N, CA, C and O atoms as CSV, one atom per row, in Angstrom:
chain,resi,resn,atom,element,x,y,z
A,1,MET,N,N,-29.206,-0.938,-43.240
A,1,MET,CA,C,-30.136,-1.073,-42.022
A,1,MET,C,C,-30.087,0.042,-41.104
A,1,MET,O,O,-29.009,0.625,-40.992
A,2,ASN,N,N,-30.866,0.347,-40.575
A,2,ASN,CA,C,-31.227,1.701,-39.723
A,2,ASN,C,C,-31.027,1.155,-38.319
A,2,ASN,O,O,-31.726,0.260,-37.843
A,3,ASN,N,N,-29.918,1.820,-37.626
A,3,ASN,CA,C,-29.426,1.395,-36.154
A,3,ASN,C,C,-29.948,2.303,-35.480
A,3,ASN,O,O,-29.400,2.348,-34.378
A,4,THR,N,N,-30.916,3.222,-35.615
A,4,THR,CA,C,-31.479,4.131,-34.565
A,4,THR,C,C,-32.623,3.550,-34.083
A,4,THR,O,O,-33.577,3.152,-34.751
A,5,PHE,N,N,-32.475,3.518,-32.817
A,5,PHE,CA,C,-33.390,2.594,-32.023
A,5,PHE,C,C,-34.442,3.555,-31.145
A,5,PHE,O,O,-34.071,4.691,-30.849
A,6,SER,N,N,-35.451,3.188,-30.830
A,6,SER,CA,C,-36.214,4.048,-29.689
A,6,SER,C,C,-35.426,4.120,-28.292
A,6,SER,O,O,-34.398,3.473,-28.093
A,7,LYS,N,N,-35.874,4.771,-27.570
A,7,LYS,CA,C,-35.270,5.050,-26.002
A,7,LYS,C,C,-35.421,3.560,-25.420
A,7,LYS,O,O,-34.428,2.936,-25.046
A,8,SER,N,N,-36.604,3.072,-25.369
A,8,SER,CA,C,-36.797,1.913,-24.772
A,8,SER,C,C,-35.908,0.730,-25.222
A,8,SER,O,O,-35.416,-0.062,-24.419
A,9,ARG,N,N,-35.720,0.659,-26.686
A,9,ARG,CA,C,-35.072,-0.280,-27.165
A,9,ARG,C,C,-33.562,-0.318,-27.018
A,9,ARG,O,O,-32.862,-1.329,-26.963
A,10,GLN,N,N,-33.168,0.968,-26.962
A,10,GLN,CA,C,-31.837,1.158,-26.373
A,10,GLN,C,C,-31.442,0.854,-24.862
A,10,GLN,O,O,-30.320,0.465,-24.541
A,11,GLN,N,N,-32.403,1.057,-24.041
A,11,GLN,CA,C,-32.372,0.645,-22.659
A,11,GLN,C,C,-32.276,-0.893,-22.597
A,11,GLN,O,O,-31.395,-1.499,-21.987
A,12,ALA,N,N,-33.283,-1.455,-23.297
A,12,ALA,CA,C,-33.164,-2.895,-23.521
A,12,ALA,C,C,-31.922,-3.593,-24.112
A,12,ALA,O,O,-31.525,-4.649,-23.619
A,13,GLU,N,N,-31.425,-3.131,-24.956
A,13,GLU,CA,C,-30.197,-3.405,-25.423
A,13,GLU,C,C,-29.037,-3.342,-24.337
A,13,GLU,O,O,-28.291,-4.292,-24.100
A,14,ILE,N,N,-28.984,-2.195,-23.752
A,14,ILE,CA,C,-28.089,-1.949,-22.705
A,14,ILE,C,C,-28.115,-2.991,-21.581
A,14,ILE,O,O,-27.097,-3.487,-21.099
A,15,ALA,N,N,-29.523,-3.317,-21.160
A,15,ALA,CA,C,-29.736,-4.397,-19.989
A,15,ALA,C,C,-29.378,-5.629,-20.319
A,15,ALA,O,O,-28.849,-6.331,-19.457
A,16,PHE,N,N,-29.610,-6.161,-21.707
A,16,PHE,CA,C,-29.253,-7.326,-22.273
A,16,PHE,C,C,-27.820,-7.446,-22.384
A,16,PHE,O,O,-27.248,-8.521,-22.204
A,17,GLY,N,N,-27.174,-6.284,-22.700
A,17,GLY,CA,C,-25.510,-6.348,-22.878
A,17,GLY,C,C,-24.996,-6.622,-21.512
A,17,GLY,O,O,-24.027,-7.367,-21.370
A,18,LYS,N,N,-25.687,-5.972,-20.328
A,18,LYS,CA,C,-24.931,-6.318,-19.142
A,18,LYS,C,C,-25.274,-7.666,-18.492
A,18,LYS,O,O,-24.540,-8.152,-17.631
A,19,THR,N,N,-26.463,-8.297,-18.939
A,19,THR,CA,C,-26.492,-9.649,-18.597
A,19,THR,C,C,-25.525,-10.690,-19.287
A,19,THR,O,O,-25.212,-11.788,-18.827
A,20,GLN,N,N,-25.129,-10.159,-20.426
A,20,GLN,CA,C,-24.162,-10.967,-21.282
A,20,GLN,C,C,-22.655,-10.616,-21.023
A,20,GLN,O,O,-21.713,-11.188,-21.570
A,21,GLY,N,N,-22.563,-9.643,-20.156
A,21,GLY,CA,C,-21.270,-9.279,-19.778
A,21,GLY,C,C,-20.609,-8.051,-20.417
A,21,GLY,O,O,-19.493,-7.608,-20.144
A,22,ARG,N,N,-21.463,-7.587,-21.290
A,22,ARG,CA,C,-21.148,-6.474,-22.048
A,22,ARG,C,C,-21.534,-5.058,-21.749
A,22,ARG,O,O,-22.682,-5.046,-21.304
A,23,THR,N,N,-21.068,-3.992,-21.815
A,23,THR,CA,C,-21.480,-2.633,-21.505
A,23,THR,C,C,-21.457,-1.733,-22.697
A,23,THR,O,O,-20.918,-2.044,-23.759
A,24,ALA,N,N,-22.114,-0.517,-22.453
A,24,ALA,CA,C,-22.342,0.268,-23.389
A,24,ALA,C,C,-20.950,1.060,-23.424
A,24,ALA,O,O,-20.196,0.950,-22.457
A,25,PRO,N,N,-20.661,1.706,-24.311
A,25,PRO,CA,C,-19.323,2.413,-24.514
A,25,PRO,C,C,-19.110,3.499,-23.490
A,25,PRO,O,O,-17.961,3.714,-23.105
A,26,GLN,N,N,-20.146,4.219,-23.005
A,26,GLN,CA,C,-20.023,5.237,-21.993
A,26,GLN,C,C,-19.828,4.612,-20.885
A,26,GLN,O,O,-19.166,5.187,-20.020
A,27,ASP,N,N,-20.339,3.321,-20.640
A,27,ASP,CA,C,-20.009,2.524,-19.216
A,27,ASP,C,C,-18.665,2.017,-19.210
A,27,ASP,O,O,-18.050,1.896,-18.151
A,28,GLN,N,N,-18.114,1.680,-20.437
A,28,GLN,CA,C,-16.791,1.076,-20.641
A,28,GLN,C,C,-15.855,2.169,-20.368
A,28,GLN,O,O,-14.784,1.939,-19.806
A,29,ALA,N,N,-16.209,3.377,-20.744
A,29,ALA,CA,C,-15.316,4.744,-20.357
A,29,ALA,C,C,-15.181,4.997,-18.844
A,29,ALA,O,O,-14.098,5.258,-18.318
A,30,ARG,N,N,-16.433,4.896,-18.125
A,30,ARG,CA,C,-16.490,5.208,-16.793
A,30,ARG,C,C,-15.783,3.924,-16.102
A,30,ARG,O,O,-15.051,4.038,-15.119
A,31,ALA,N,N,-16.087,2.672,-16.735
A,31,ALA,CA,C,-15.168,1.555,-15.882
A,31,ALA,C,C,-13.690,1.771,-16.107
A,31,ALA,O,O,-12.886,1.517,-15.210
A,32,SER,N,N,-13.347,2.194,-17.179
A,32,SER,CA,C,-11.913,2.515,-17.438
A,32,SER,C,C,-11.349,3.485,-16.603
A,32,SER,O,O,-10.204,3.380,-16.165
A,33,SER,N,N,-12.149,4.494,-16.341
A,33,SER,CA,C,-11.709,5.507,-15.528
A,33,SER,C,C,-11.645,5.237,-14.054
A,33,SER,O,O,-10.834,5.756,-13.287
A,34,ARG,N,N,-12.688,4.277,-13.695
A,34,ARG,CA,C,-12.631,3.794,-12.408
A,34,ARG,C,C,-11.376,2.715,-12.107
A,34,ARG,O,O,-10.820,2.639,-11.011
A,35,ASP,N,N,-11.058,1.963,-13.179
A,35,ASP,CA,C,-10.042,1.115,-12.990
A,35,ASP,C,C,-8.671,1.946,-12.903
A,35,ASP,O,O,-7.702,1.521,-12.274
A,36,ARG,N,N,-8.677,3.026,-13.510
A,36,ARG,CA,C,-7.409,3.803,-13.470
A,36,ARG,C,C,-7.254,4.392,-12.039
A,36,ARG,O,O,-6.234,4.299,-11.357
A,37,ALA,N,N,-8.468,5.041,-11.662
A,37,ALA,CA,C,-8.414,5.575,-10.236
A,37,ALA,C,C,-7.927,4.402,-9.177
A,37,ALA,O,O,-6.983,4.508,-8.393
A,38,PHE,N,N,-8.715,3.363,-9.325
A,38,PHE,CA,C,-8.344,2.380,-8.404
A,38,PHE,C,C,-6.942,1.948,-8.466
A,38,PHE,O,O,-6.406,1.610,-7.411
A,39,ASP,N,N,-6.214,1.911,-9.667
A,39,ASP,CA,C,-4.863,1.515,-9.836
A,39,ASP,C,C,-3.986,2.506,-9.236
A,39,ASP,O,O,-2.991,2.198,-8.579
A,40,GLU,N,N,-4.394,3.800,-9.486
A,40,GLU,CA,C,-3.565,4.852,-8.766
A,40,GLU,C,C,-3.701,4.901,-7.346
A,40,GLU,O,O,-2.779,5.362,-6.675
A,41,LEU,N,N,-4.826,4.446,-6.771
A,41,LEU,CA,C,-4.956,4.267,-5.168
A,41,LEU,C,C,-3.926,3.112,-4.739
A,41,LEU,O,O,-3.076,3.254,-3.860
A,42,ASP,N,N,-4.138,1.907,-5.518
A,42,ASP,CA,C,-3.206,0.734,-5.166
A,42,ASP,C,C,-1.850,1.189,-5.235
A,42,ASP,O,O,-1.141,0.923,-4.264
A,43,SER,N,N,-1.268,1.929,-6.349
A,43,SER,CA,C,0.083,2.447,-6.264
A,43,SER,C,C,0.597,3.152,-5.147
A,43,SER,O,O,1.702,2.939,-4.648
A,44,ILE,N,N,-0.414,4.190,-4.677
A,44,ILE,CA,C,-0.252,4.948,-3.671
A,44,ILE,C,C,-0.037,4.132,-2.537
A,44,ILE,O,O,1.011,4.259,-1.904
A,45,LYS,N,N,-0.923,3.285,-2.191
A,45,LYS,CA,C,-0.948,2.385,-0.960
A,45,LYS,C,C,0.322,1.390,-0.850
A,45,LYS,O,O,0.852,1.034,0.203
A,46,ALA,N,N,0.693,1.022,-2.141
A,46,ALA,CA,C,1.959,0.089,-2.136
A,46,ALA,C,C,3.206,1.141,-1.705
A,46,ALA,O,O,4.013,0.853,-0.821
A,47,ALA,N,N,3.240,2.290,-2.395
A,47,ALA,CA,C,4.398,3.171,-2.017
A,47,ALA,C,C,4.523,3.464,-0.431
A,47,ALA,O,O,5.579,3.455,0.201
A,48,ARG,N,N,3.220,3.727,0.090
A,48,ARG,CA,C,3.123,3.894,1.411
A,48,ARG,C,C,3.589,3.025,2.311
A,48,ARG,O,O,4.295,3.304,3.280
A,49,GLU,N,N,3.064,1.616,1.887
A,49,GLU,CA,C,3.491,0.345,2.802
A,49,GLU,C,C,5.017,0.361,2.622
A,49,GLU,O,O,5.695,0.237,3.641
A,50,ALA,N,N,5.682,0.513,1.332
A,50,ALA,CA,C,7.069,0.229,1.261
A,50,ALA,C,C,7.899,1.243,2.108
A,50,ALA,O,O,8.878,0.943,2.790
A,51,LYS,N,N,7.347,2.520,1.959
A,51,LYS,CA,C,8.089,3.518,2.792
A,51,LYS,C,C,8.149,3.075,4.283
A,51,LYS,O,O,9.165,3.097,4.978
A,52,THR,N,N,6.586,2.563,4.773
A,52,THR,CA,C,6.762,2.317,6.118
A,52,THR,C,C,7.513,1.199,6.759
A,52,THR,O,O,7.848,1.054,7.935
A,53,LEU,N,N,7.722,0.352,5.588
A,53,LEU,CA,C,8.599,-0.943,6.022
A,53,LEU,C,C,10.076,-0.345,5.978
A,53,LEU,O,O,10.799,-0.606,6.940
A,54,ARG,N,N,10.533,0.355,5.049
A,54,ARG,CA,C,11.694,0.842,5.096
A,54,ARG,C,C,12.149,1.726,6.382
A,54,ARG,O,O,13.262,1.661,6.903
A,55,LEU,N,N,10.974,2.647,6.836
A,55,LEU,CA,C,11.407,3.270,7.992
A,55,LEU,C,C,11.385,2.475,9.104
A,55,LEU,O,O,12.184,2.789,9.987
A,56,ARG,N,N,10.616,1.439,9.314
A,56,ARG,CA,C,10.476,0.695,10.314
A,56,ARG,C,C,11.783,-0.256,10.577
A,56,ARG,O,O,12.213,-0.643,11.663
A,57,THR,N,N,12.235,-0.491,9.399
A,57,THR,CA,C,13.428,-1.330,9.418
A,57,THR,C,C,14.558,-0.408,9.812
A,57,THR,O,O,15.434,-0.884,10.534
A,58,ALA,N,N,14.648,0.833,9.434
A,58,ALA,CA,C,15.754,1.753,9.862
A,58,ALA,C,C,15.606,2.077,11.417
A,58,ALA,O,O,16.634,2.167,12.088
A,59,ARG,N,N,14.378,2.253,11.999
A,59,ARG,CA,C,14.091,2.370,13.259
A,59,ARG,C,C,14.556,1.213,14.324
A,59,ARG,O,O,15.083,1.431,15.415
A,60,LEU,N,N,14.284,0.106,13.834
A,60,LEU,CA,C,14.480,-1.153,14.593
A,60,LEU,C,C,16.132,-1.324,14.592
A,60,LEU,O,O,16.732,-1.676,15.608
A,61,ALA,N,N,16.726,-1.067,13.473
A,61,ALA,CA,C,18.291,-1.245,13.394
A,61,ALA,C,C,18.795,-0.112,14.402
A,61,ALA,O,O,19.687,-0.342,15.218
A,62,MET,N,N,18.251,0.953,14.303
A,62,MET,CA,C,18.951,2.226,15.339
A,62,MET,C,C,18.692,1.754,16.935
A,62,MET,O,O,19.454,2.022,17.864
A,63,GLU,N,N,17.420,0.979,17.038
A,63,GLU,CA,C,17.293,0.744,18.448
A,63,GLU,C,C,18.131,-0.361,18.894
A,63,GLU,O,O,18.545,-0.402,20.052
A,64,ILE,N,N,18.451,-1.428,17.871
A,64,ILE,CA,C,19.320,-2.496,18.248
A,64,ILE,C,C,20.746,-1.788,18.508
A,64,ILE,O,O,21.389,-2.007,19.535
A,65,GLY,N,N,21.164,-0.961,17.533
A,65,GLY,CA,C,22.491,-0.408,17.727
A,65,GLY,C,C,22.482,0.420,19.048
A,65,GLY,O,O,23.536,0.413,19.683
A,66,ALA,N,N,21.448,1.124,19.539
A,66,ALA,CA,C,21.452,1.705,20.578
A,66,ALA,C,C,21.530,0.623,21.808
A,66,ALA,O,O,22.298,0.836,22.745
A,67,ARG,N,N,20.818,-0.383,21.771
A,67,ARG,CA,C,20.939,-1.321,22.718
A,67,ARG,C,C,22.308,-1.882,23.099
A,67,ARG,O,O,22.789,-2.098,24.212
A,68,GLU,N,N,22.781,-2.050,21.924
A,68,GLU,CA,C,24.359,-2.710,22.012
A,68,GLU,C,C,25.256,-1.831,22.674
A,68,GLU,O,O,26.015,-2.137,23.594
A,69,ILE,N,N,25.077,-0.378,21.984
A,69,ILE,CA,C,26.241,0.388,22.745
A,69,ILE,C,C,25.688,0.481,24.163
A,69,ILE,O,O,26.580,0.360,25.002
A,70,GLY,N,N,24.488,0.658,24.659
A,70,GLY,CA,C,24.109,0.666,25.979
A,70,GLY,C,C,24.666,-0.521,26.737
A,70,GLY,O,O,25.091,-0.428,27.889
A,71,ALA,N,N,24.643,-1.634,26.038
A,71,ALA,CA,C,25.136,-2.895,26.844
A,71,ALA,C,C,26.632,-2.841,27.012
A,71,ALA,O,O,27.156,-3.387,27.983
A,72,LYS,N,N,27.281,-2.257,26.177
A,72,LYS,CA,C,28.777,-2.175,26.134
A,72,LYS,C,C,29.114,-1.171,27.156
A,72,LYS,O,O,30.111,-1.416,27.834
A,73,GLU,N,N,28.434,-0.033,27.402
A,73,GLU,CA,C,28.629,0.918,28.304
A,73,GLU,C,C,28.290,0.359,29.762
A,73,GLU,O,O,29.039,0.590,30.711
A,74,ILE,N,N,27.260,-0.298,29.870
A,74,ILE,CA,C,26.852,-0.926,31.107
A,74,ILE,C,C,28.054,-1.938,31.464
A,74,ILE,O,O,28.590,-1.823,32.566
A,75,GLY,N,N,28.480,-2.900,30.585
A,75,GLY,CA,C,29.474,-3.802,30.740
A,75,GLY,C,C,30.794,-3.207,31.098
A,75,GLY,O,O,31.502,-3.796,31.914
A,76,ALA,N,N,31.251,-1.890,30.459
A,76,ALA,CA,C,32.424,-1.317,30.849
A,76,ALA,C,C,32.306,-0.656,32.072
A,76,ALA,O,O,33.343,-0.457,32.705
A,77,ARG,N,N,31.165,-0.252,32.553
A,77,ARG,CA,C,30.953,0.348,33.946
A,77,ARG,C,C,31.179,-0.869,34.927
A,77,ARG,O,O,31.938,-0.801,35.894
A,78,GLU,N,N,30.525,-1.873,34.623
A,78,GLU,CA,C,30.795,-3.004,35.596
A,78,GLU,C,C,32.185,-3.484,35.704
A,78,GLU,O,O,32.688,-3.880,36.756
A,79,ILE,N,N,32.718,-3.433,34.680
A,79,ILE,CA,C,34.216,-4.020,34.744
A,79,ILE,C,C,34.946,-2.807,35.615
A,79,ILE,O,O,35.825,-3.033,36.447
A,80,GLY,N,N,34.492,-1.618,35.325
A,80,GLY,CA,C,35.405,-0.329,36.073
A,80,GLY,C,C,34.870,-0.596,37.346
A,80,GLY,O,O,35.697,-0.414,38.240
A,81,ASP,N,N,33.730,-0.977,37.736
A,81,ASP,CA,C,33.378,-0.972,38.968
A,81,ASP,C,C,33.859,-2.081,39.798
A,81,ASP,O,O,33.989,-1.864,41.003
A,82,GLY,N,N,34.148,-3.258,39.318
A,82,GLY,CA,C,34.954,-4.256,39.782
A,82,GLY,C,C,36.360,-4.016,39.930
A,82,GLY,O,O,36.898,-4.611,40.864
A,83,LEU,N,N,37.029,-3.321,39.256
A,83,LEU,CA,C,38.435,-2.873,39.495
A,83,LEU,C,C,38.371,-1.906,40.562
A,83,LEU,O,O,39.335,-1.846,41.324
A,84,GLN,N,N,37.468,-1.201,40.723
A,84,GLN,CA,C,37.443,-0.189,41.978
A,84,GLN,C,C,37.260,-0.883,43.216
A,84,GLN,O,O,37.793,-0.444,44.236
A,85,HIS,N,N,36.454,-2.081,43.237
A,85,HIS,CA,C,36.254,-2.703,44.610
A,85,HIS,C,C,37.392,-3.679,44.863
A,85,HIS,O,O,37.455,-4.248,45.952
A,86,ARG,N,N,38.318,-3.906,43.889
A,86,ARG,CA,C,39.368,-4.825,44.314
A,86,ARG,C,C,40.334,-4.228,45.298
A,86,ARG,O,O,40.995,-4.938,46.055
A,87,ASP,N,N,40.422,-2.692,45.280
A,87,ASP,CA,C,41.520,-2.099,45.921
A,87,ASP,C,C,41.258,-2.363,47.386
A,87,ASP,O,O,42.053,-1.963,48.237
């Protein structure tokens, strides 16, 4: 059987394939490339979000540590001030 179709027949076959959930091989290649590109973008986004979370956690830990040190210094000053006023 001869599989060479006219241009209009090829277009009709492609259109019918799209309605049936099938695509032409070149469309599948484009879809595959598009899927790979989106997968790459998704992995970049996930890496960025993970880094942001890691940096935010580190920054908050540093801020908490600085507050604790500051509170200890203030407490030490208040104790020192109290000792000086008792004289």
